[in-house]
Legacy VTK file of the C-alpha trace (Angstrom):
# vtk DataFile Version 3.0
C-alpha trace
ASCII
DATASET POLYDATA
POINTS 102 float
-26.014 4.737 -18.430
-28.190 7.104 -20.448
-25.788 9.965 -19.756
-22.755 7.948 -20.755
-24.561 7.085 -23.973
-25.082 10.780 -24.789
-28.339 11.791 -23.069
-27.464 15.341 -21.979
-30.619 15.717 -19.903
-29.786 12.580 -17.930
-26.288 13.951 -17.271
-27.710 17.186 -15.869
-30.172 15.305 -13.650
-27.417 13.015 -12.365
-25.172 16.006 -11.712
-27.854 17.698 -9.591
-28.441 14.493 -7.614
-24.758 13.908 -6.877
-24.192 17.589 -6.086
-26.844 17.333 -3.341
-25.542 13.990 -2.084
-22.000 15.359 -1.990
-23.147 18.161 0.319
-24.775 15.701 2.723
-21.845 13.246 2.718
-18.661 15.207 1.928
-16.357 12.366 3.022
-17.944 9.689 0.846
-15.443 8.709 -1.850
-18.026 6.841 -3.924
-20.328 9.869 -4.109
-17.321 12.040 -4.977
-16.448 9.618 -7.789
-19.928 9.728 -9.293
-20.024 13.512 -8.885
-16.701 13.752 -10.742
-18.027 11.517 -13.483
-21.042 13.755 -13.996
-18.762 16.795 -14.207
-16.643 15.011 -16.793
-19.761 14.209 -18.801
-20.889 17.849 -18.574
-17.486 18.757 -19.977
-17.859 16.252 -22.763
-21.259 17.671 -23.669
-20.444 21.383 -23.345
-20.493 23.463 -26.523
-18.244 26.343 -25.472
-14.550 25.374 -25.435
-13.783 27.052 -22.089
-16.776 25.461 -20.396
-15.810 22.113 -21.908
-12.262 22.397 -20.553
-13.334 23.722 -17.140
-15.943 21.034 -16.488
-13.692 18.287 -17.803
-10.835 19.396 -15.545
-13.174 19.737 -12.549
-14.399 16.202 -13.209
-10.885 14.784 -13.370
-9.930 16.693 -10.211
-12.981 15.351 -8.387
-12.197 11.797 -9.465
-8.623 12.212 -8.237
-10.030 13.569 -4.964
-12.230 10.478 -4.606
-9.178 8.248 -4.987
-7.249 10.335 -2.464
-10.148 9.950 -0.033
-10.168 6.162 -0.458
-7.289 4.657 -2.452
-9.143 1.324 -2.581
-12.213 2.838 -4.246
-12.321 0.774 -7.436
-15.269 2.643 -8.944
-13.382 5.939 -8.711
-10.342 4.444 -10.449
-12.503 2.946 -13.197
-14.333 6.225 -13.766
-11.081 8.175 -13.808
-9.530 5.913 -16.417
-12.660 6.034 -18.585
-12.988 9.811 -18.272
-9.306 10.384 -18.930
-9.436 8.356 -22.118
-12.154 10.612 -23.480
-11.177 13.939 -21.926
-7.371 14.059 -22.076
-7.353 14.676 -25.843
-9.870 17.514 -25.320
-7.617 19.054 -22.671
-4.414 18.647 -24.658
-3.052 15.990 -22.295
-3.280 13.033 -24.631
0.452 12.427 -24.792
1.122 12.571 -21.033
-0.662 9.416 -20.022
-2.704 8.918 -16.904
-1.360 9.405 -13.408
-3.424 7.702 -10.733
-2.907 8.708 -7.127
-1.268 5.957 -5.072
LINES 1 103
102 0 1 2 3 4 5 6 7 8 9 10 11 12 13 14 15 16 17 18 19 20 21 22 23 24 25 26 27 28 29 30 31 32 33 34 35 36 37 38 39 40 41 42 43 44 45 46 47 48 49 50 51 52 53 54 55 56 57 58 59 60 61 62 63 64 65 66 67 68 69 70 71 72 73 74 75 76 77 78 79 80 81 82 83 84 85 86 87 88 89 90 91 92 93 94 95 96 97 98 99 100 101
């Protein structure tokens, strides 16, 4: 929760942890969801506009991937909706709404 609350160091640590876990369990939708969330938070925290947009989009893509891997993964859907609410305005998608994979 520290990262969600703005602790940039905690976000980076969480990202590194989930990056490693993702490599050991590439088919785990829950790990993919948390990995995507950390990417989205890195995007939120980035200073450079291109880095902000790239990380945010990578995070949203990863969260969508987690849902595609397991459509019943509630955590992934929750994280995607939370991330989209914060990131869509940064990416210029605020007026399109949120499309969740079936």
